[in-house]
Structure formats: C-alpha cells, structure tokens
C-alpha positions in Angstrom: 99.0 127.1 83.1 101.1 126.1 86.2 97.9 126.2 88.3 96.1 124.0 85.9 99.0 121.5 86.0 99.0 121.4 89.8 95.2 120.9 89.9 95.5 118.1 87.4 98.3 116.5 89.4 96.2 116.7 92.5 93.2 115.1 90.9 95.4 112.3 89.6 96.7 111.7 93.1 93.2 111.5 94.5 92.1 109.1 91.8 95.3 107.0 92.5 94.5 106.8 96.2 90.8 106.1 95.6 91.6 103.1 93.4 93.7 101.4 96.2 91.8 102.4 99.3 89.1 100.3 100.8 87.6 103.3 102.6 86.5 104.9 99.3 84.3 102.0 98.1 80.8 103.3 97.7 82.0 106.9 98.2 81.7 109.6 95.6 85.4 110.6 95.4 84.7 113.4 92.9 83.6 115.6 95.8 86.0 115.0 98.7 86.9 117.6 101.4 88.7 115.2 103.7 91.8 113.4 102.4 91.3 109.7 102.2 93.1 107.9 105.0 93.5 104.1 105.2 92.2 103.5 108.8 92.9 99.8 108.5 96.6 100.4 108.1 98.4 98.5 111.0 99.5 101.1 113.6 100.5 100.8 117.3 97.6 101.9 119.5 99.5 104.9 121.0 100.5 106.1 117.6 97.0 105.9 116.3 95.7 107.8 119.3 98.3 110.5 118.8 97.3 110.8 115.2 93.7 111.0 116.1 94.3 113.7 118.7 95.9 115.8 115.9 93.3 115.0 113.3 90.5 115.9 115.8 92.1 119.3 116.3 92.8 120.1 112.7 89.6 119.4 110.7 89.4 122.4 108.4 86.0 123.3 109.8 86.0 125.2 113.1 82.7 123.5 114.4 84.2 120.1 114.0 87.6 121.3 115.4 85.9 122.3 118.6 83.6 119.3 119.0 86.2 116.6 118.0 89.2 118.1 119.8 87.4 118.5 123.1 85.9 115.0 122.7 89.3 113.5 122.0 90.9 115.3 124.9 88.2 114.0 127.2 87.8 110.4 126.0 90.4 109.2 123.5 93.1 108.2 125.9 90.8 105.8 127.8 89.4 104.1 124.6 90.1 100.5 124.0 91.6 99.4 120.7 88.2 98.6 119.3 86.7 102.0 120.4 89.8 103.8 118.9 89.2 102.0 115.6 85.5 103.1 115.6 86.5 106.7 116.2 89.2 106.5 113.5 86.7 105.2 111.0 84.1 107.8 112.1 86.4 110.8 111.5 88.3 109.5 108.5 85.7 107.8 106.4 83.1 110.4 105.6 84.0 112.5 102.6 82.3 115.7 103.8 83.0 117.4 107.1 79.4 118.9 107.1 77.9 115.4 107.1 79.9 114.5 110.2 78.8 117.7 111.9 75.1 117.2 111.0 75.3 113.6 112.4 76.9 114.8 115.6 74.3 117.5 116.3 71.5 115.3 115.1 70.4 117.4 112.2 70.7 114.4 109.9 70.3 110.7 110.7 73.6 108.9 111.3 74.3 106.1 108.7 74.2 102.6 110.1 78.0 102.1 109.7 78.7 105.0 112.0 75.9 104.6 114.5 77.8 103.0 117.4 78.8 103.7 121.0 81.4 106.3 120.0 78.9 108.3 118.0 76.4 108.1 120.9 79.1 109.4 123.2 80.1 112.1 120.7 76.4 113.2 120.4 76.1 113.4 124.2 79.4 115.4 124.3 78.1 117.9 121.7 74.9 118.5 123.8 77.1 119.7 126.6 74.3 119.2 129.1 76.4 120.5 132.0 77.1 123.7 130.1 80.8 123.4 130.6 83.0 126.0 128.8 85.0 124.1 126.3 88.1 125.2 124.4 90.4 123.4 122.0 93.4 121.7 123.6 96.8 123.1 122.6 98.9 121.3 119.9 102.2 120.1 121.4 
C-alpha cells in the first residue's frame, strides 16, 4: 500500500510539472525516463555549464554517460551562451534517453528542432575518427 501511494504521488508530481513546463508541449509525458527540466529558466552561464557537466555525466544510461560526459569535457567550457542553450535543450528536452542515443549515433534521423551545430559536433565526437581512448571525467 505504501508503495502504491508513493507511485501515485510521483505521478501527480510529474503531471504537475508537465502542466507548467513549456518543454513538455507536444511530448507524451506518460512515458518519461528523463525528468523534465525547464531549460529556459534564467541561470548564469557558468552555473548552467556546471549543471550541464553534471547532467552529461549522470544520464542513467551508460552509453549516453560516456558520449555526453566526454563531449562536455572537451567542448562545453568553450561554448557561447547560444551554443550552451542548444546543448541544454538537446540533453534535457527529449523524454527518452534511447532517442537521444540513436540520434547521436545516426541510427534514427534527428528531429528538426535538435538538428543544429551542437548535434553535428556531437555526432562527429561519437564517431571518434582518431580512435582516441575516452573515459568519463571524474565528478568533483
């Protein structure tokens, strides 16, 4: 009974967030693996980058952890504010980590709203054409 109550409470919270978040418009929130995050929330650039470094490392899916954390380590600090926002939207808007992975490795076409310079850079990073050994950066 306690487990049922906690599950019900969690679903109510998801529905509450979904009603007030612009990032969920047009997204089926009944199947959501990534918590909804309001990427348009005002935030200092350095704070946003610090959050994105962490989120890139802690995805919940090892494949994306490796791809995104090494990508963020290599490029994120040099991104402009606009590029940082593109990356924020990319990793925080899709409701399914597998969709993101399949777009990055080009197993599925990238939707128009995410097909931008950051996605192209991420796809190139995933190809690892120089065959560099990559490992996840430590969390400080």
